[in-house]
C-alpha positions as a printed Julia matrix, in Angstrom:
333×3 Matrix{Float64}:
 37.49  -47.15   81.85
 38.06  -44.31   79.44
 36.38  -41.17   80.75
 35.72  -37.99   78.78
 35.96  -35.03   81.16
 36.74  -31.33   80.77
 39.23  -29.55   83.05
 36.87  -27.11   84.77
 37.51  -27.27   88.52
 41.25  -27.82   88.95
 41.17  -28.75   92.63
 38.45  -31.36   92.11
 40.18  -32.77   89.02
 43.45  -33.09   90.97
 41.81  -35.85   93.01
 39.59  -37.28   90.25
 42.45  -38.13   87.87
 44.26  -40.15   90.57
 42.04  -43.16   89.88
 42.9   -46.25   87.78
 41.18  -45.07   84.61
 42.17  -43.09   81.52
 40.89  -39.53   81.63
 40.47  -37.97   78.17
 40.69  -34.2    78.6
 39.74  -32.03   75.57
 42.61  -29.74   74.64
 42.75  -26.88   72.14
 45.5   -24.44   71.13
 43.59  -21.65   72.89
 43.74  -23.55   76.22
 40.42  -21.98   77.13
 37.46  -23.3    79.11
 36.67  -25.77   76.34
 40.21  -26.99   75.86
 42.37  -26.37   78.92
 43.78  -29.88   78.88
 46.02  -30.69   81.83
 46.59  -26.97   82.35
 50.23  -27.5    83.27
 49.32  -29.55   86.34
 51.46  -32.41   87.58
 48.91  -35.15   86.99
 49.51  -38.85   86.35
 50.16  -40.02   82.79
 46.65  -41.48   82.56
 45.27  -37.91   82.41
 45.47  -37.68   78.63
 45.03  -34.6    76.5
 42.88  -35.19   73.41
 42.02  -33.01   70.44
 38.23  -32.53   70.41
 38.21  -33.64   66.76
 39.62  -37.03   67.84
 36.88  -37.78   70.37
 34.54  -39.17   67.68
 36.95  -42.04   66.99
 38.05  -42.58   70.59
 36.8   -45.34   72.83
 34.78  -43.62   75.57
 33.03  -45.6    78.31
 31.47  -42.74   80.25
 31.23  -38.94   80.15
 31.62  -36.87   83.33
 30.14  -33.38   82.96
 30.47  -30.34   85.22
 28.6   -27.66   83.22
 25.14  -27.94   81.71
 26.35  -26.87   78.27
 28.81  -29.76   78.18
 26.0   -32.25   77.52
 25.34  -30.95   74.01
 29.06  -30.52   73.31
 29.79  -34.1    74.39
 27.09  -35.44   72.11
 28.5   -33.41   69.24
 32.05  -34.61   69.8
 30.91  -38.22   70.16
 29.06  -38.05   66.85
 25.75  -39.0    68.41
 27.01  -42.15   70.15
 25.07  -43.07   73.28
 27.52  -43.01   76.2
 26.58  -43.09   79.92
 26.65  -39.64   81.55
 27.39  -38.47   85.09
 26.81  -34.79   85.9
 28.87  -33.42   88.81
 27.08  -30.65   90.69
 29.75  -28.59   92.43
 27.54  -25.72   93.56
 24.91  -24.96   96.14
 21.8   -23.36   94.58
 21.62  -19.58   94.57
 18.08  -18.87   93.31
 14.66  -19.7    94.83
 16.22  -21.6    97.73
 14.95  -24.05   99.0
 12.79  -24.61   95.93
 15.68  -24.41   93.46
 15.04  -26.41   90.3
 18.14  -28.13   88.98
 18.74  -27.61   85.24
 19.25  -31.4    84.84
 16.04  -32.37   86.68
 13.52  -34.9    85.4
 15.93  -36.79   83.13
 16.45  -40.54   82.73
 19.64  -40.34   80.66
 22.11  -39.32   83.39
 22.84  -39.3    87.11
 23.65  -36.19   89.15
 26.56  -36.57   91.56
 26.47  -33.89   94.25
 29.71  -33.09   96.06
 27.95  -32.49   99.39
 24.83  -33.76  101.09
 23.8   -30.14  101.55
 23.7   -29.64   97.78
 21.69  -32.84   97.35
 19.24  -31.61   99.98
 18.79  -28.12   98.54
 18.56  -28.87   94.8
 15.21  -30.11   93.46
 16.34  -32.65   90.87
 12.88  -34.08   90.22
 12.99  -37.64   88.9
 16.69  -37.57   87.9
 18.73  -40.14   89.81
 21.1   -38.51   92.29
 23.94  -39.56   94.55
 26.6   -37.89   96.68
 30.35  -38.35   96.33
 31.92  -36.22   99.04
 35.2   -34.5    98.3
 38.54  -36.21   98.59
 41.93  -34.53   98.26
 45.51  -35.54   97.7
 47.01  -35.46  101.19
 49.69  -32.71  101.37
 50.87  -34.2   104.68
 50.94  -32.75  108.23
 52.85  -29.63  107.2
 51.59  -27.37  109.98
 54.1   -25.38  112.0
 51.96  -22.35  112.93
 55.09  -20.34  113.61
 53.7   -17.08  112.22
 51.19  -15.12  114.25
 49.03  -14.6   111.19
 45.92  -16.24  109.75
 45.59  -17.75  106.29
 42.65  -18.02  103.91
 42.17  -19.15  100.3
 39.36  -17.53   98.31
 39.08  -17.32   94.54
 37.59  -14.03   93.26
 37.1   -12.54   96.75
 35.98   -9.15   95.43
 33.54  -10.37   92.78
 32.04  -13.05   95.02
 31.94  -10.81   98.11
 29.48  -11.84  100.79
 28.97  -15.3    99.31
 32.52  -16.27  100.32
 32.62  -14.0   103.38
 35.25  -11.56  102.17
 33.59   -8.83  104.23
 34.3   -10.82  107.42
 38.08  -10.91  107.01
 38.72   -7.53  108.73
 37.11   -8.97  111.89
 39.91  -11.54  112.07
 42.51   -9.01  110.9
 41.8    -7.04  114.09
 43.35  -10.01  115.93
 46.23  -10.78  113.56
 47.11  -10.07  109.92
 45.19  -12.2   107.41
 47.06  -13.51  104.34
 44.78  -14.21  101.38
 45.61  -16.48   98.44
 43.53  -17.11   95.32
 42.57  -15.97   91.86
 41.51  -12.34   91.61
 43.03  -11.31   94.94
 44.86   -8.46   93.2
 41.53   -6.58   93.33
 41.5    -6.62   97.13
 42.6    -2.94   97.48
 39.22   -1.99   95.97
 37.64   -2.94   99.3
 39.76   -0.57  101.37
 40.68   -3.11  104.05
 44.11   -1.6   104.59
 47.3    -3.52  105.25
 45.94   -6.05  107.74
 44.39   -8.21  104.96
 47.22   -9.04  102.56
 46.62  -10.32   99.02
 49.23  -12.91   98.01
 47.87  -13.91   94.6
 47.19  -17.17   92.8
 50.04  -19.49   93.81
 50.6   -23.16   92.8
 49.42  -25.64   95.38
 52.73  -26.89   96.79
 54.32  -23.54   97.67
 50.95  -22.23   98.84
 50.45  -25.2   101.18
 53.94  -24.75  102.62
 53.32  -21.05  103.27
 49.79  -21.56  104.55
 51.0   -24.14  107.07
 53.21  -21.5   108.69
 50.15  -19.43  109.66
 48.62  -19.99  113.09
 45.14  -20.93  111.81
 43.02  -21.21  108.67
 39.93  -19.0   108.32
 36.94  -20.3   106.32
 34.38  -17.46  106.22
 32.21  -18.81  103.37
 28.51  -18.1   103.79
 27.0   -20.02  100.89
 29.29  -22.23   98.85
 29.96  -25.93   98.6
 32.54  -27.24  101.0
 35.86  -25.63  100.03
 38.74  -27.9    99.03
 41.2   -25.45  100.6
 39.49  -26.02  103.96
 39.85  -29.79  103.6
 43.48  -29.44  102.51
 44.25  -27.2   105.51
 42.73  -29.77  107.84
 44.87  -32.46  106.18
 47.9   -30.27  106.95
 46.94  -30.39  110.67
 45.99  -26.71  110.77
 43.39  -25.56  113.27
 40.45  -24.05  111.41
 38.01  -21.22  112.13
 34.89  -22.05  110.17
 31.52  -20.44  109.52
 28.97  -23.17  110.28
 27.08  -22.93  107.01
 26.12  -25.39  104.25
 27.91  -28.72  104.85
 30.82  -27.45  106.95
 29.43  -28.86  110.24
 29.49  -32.35  108.72
 33.24  -32.13  108.12
 34.57  -29.9   110.94
 34.33  -31.04  114.58
 34.33  -28.22  117.13
 37.59  -29.56  118.58
 39.35  -28.93  115.23
 39.46  -25.19  115.96
 36.08  -23.5   116.08
 32.88  -23.66  114.05
 29.94  -21.32  114.56
 27.53  -18.93  112.88
 28.41  -16.37  115.55
 31.39  -14.54  114.05
 32.28  -13.06  117.43
 32.71  -16.61  118.74
 35.09  -17.41  115.91
 37.07  -14.22  116.55
 37.39  -15.1   120.24
 38.64  -18.56  119.25
 41.17  -16.95  116.93
 42.61  -15.04  119.89
 42.91  -18.27  121.84
 44.81  -19.95  119.01
 47.05  -16.92  118.6
 47.94  -16.8   122.28
 48.32  -20.55  122.82
 50.4   -22.29  120.12
 50.18  -25.64  121.91
 46.39  -25.49  121.89
 46.51  -24.58  118.21
 48.62  -27.67  117.51
 46.27  -29.87  119.53
 43.23  -28.66  117.59
 45.11  -29.0   114.32
 45.77  -32.67  115.07
 42.04  -33.18  115.54
 41.41  -31.44  112.23
 43.78  -33.77  110.39
 42.25  -36.87  111.92
 38.74  -35.73  110.93
 39.78  -34.85  107.36
 41.52  -38.18  106.81
 38.47  -40.03  108.1
 35.92  -38.29  105.87
 37.86  -36.89  102.92
 40.67  -39.33  102.28
 41.6   -39.93   98.65
 41.08  -43.7    98.87
 37.46  -43.4    99.98
 36.78  -40.76   97.32
 38.19  -42.83   94.46
 36.38  -45.96   95.66
 33.07  -44.06   95.7
 33.73  -42.82   92.18
 34.56  -46.33   90.98
 31.23  -47.57   92.35
 29.36  -44.73   90.66
 31.12  -45.21   87.3
 30.54  -48.97   87.39
 26.85  -48.39   88.06
 26.55  -45.76   85.32
 28.13  -48.04   82.73
 26.06  -51.04   83.81
 22.85  -49.02   83.6
 23.92  -47.71   80.22
 24.47  -51.25   78.97
 21.01  -52.33   80.2
 19.48  -49.26   78.58
 21.2   -50.11   75.29
 20.0   -53.74   75.4
 16.46  -52.6    76.11
 16.57  -50.21   73.16
 17.91  -52.95   70.89
 15.19  -55.34   72.01
 12.5   -52.74   71.4
 13.87  -52.04   67.93
 14.03  -55.75   67.13
 10.42  -56.21   68.29
  9.22  -53.35   66.11
 10.84  -54.92   63.05
  9.13  -58.28   63.43
């Protein structure tokens, strides 16, 4: 298939473009949110940059959207052509939970693909068809060494997002061992006054970040209210033991034997001491983490699920088109 899709969520796209299709990614000289293109990422050749002005003449089988405003933009670029639409919902609702009304609810012209079952449960999508395609990631391999008596965490915009991603909880773990923090916007960390035990290491490309992260004794996932983080799944793939706040869909992915998972932060801190003091136990739990991640979040399963969804969307679109043609023909008789 030829799929029109914007580069919005880089980690998610890194897995999505590994399928057998052609991925047409709008690209502008500004390289902004409406034209980032490949964004300098090392993606396969079938992730193709396209000038938005060329979309009207391009063969497009399906559109995959990630922002509500993309629906109107896609229609504009396609010149009004009717193309099947899948809307990916990356986020857990933040307003009026658990009665949150999804902005794409009560539609018959698209399907909403949630990235977690928690999101599907908490969003009220009305009559719009929904499905769940759980995350998959490119396996970085069992890189874990755990040689450094430090913890690692990846959080984008930790200051702006604050309690949502659990930034305020990091000093609790830093009392046990230094916490190294990667991600966009980490340069603002000094604003929080955590001192030198929580160390901001910036926004680093995936490969060097994975190698450095794997040297830390354990991965900390303090997120209170977000969709399941790709960095957590990647860390588990690397055979890192993980210390996870048991919120949203994390309990579905993380077995207790993979490190520790709880809503009691004190319990997680106690587990962090165990992992720090017992490297062999940390390695044992990391092996469990990798096995669990491969079983639920392997790239093959993810791409197969997406193929099924895309096939269904295109087939439904074809039936919809035939029905519209038949209705038009009947009205002309």
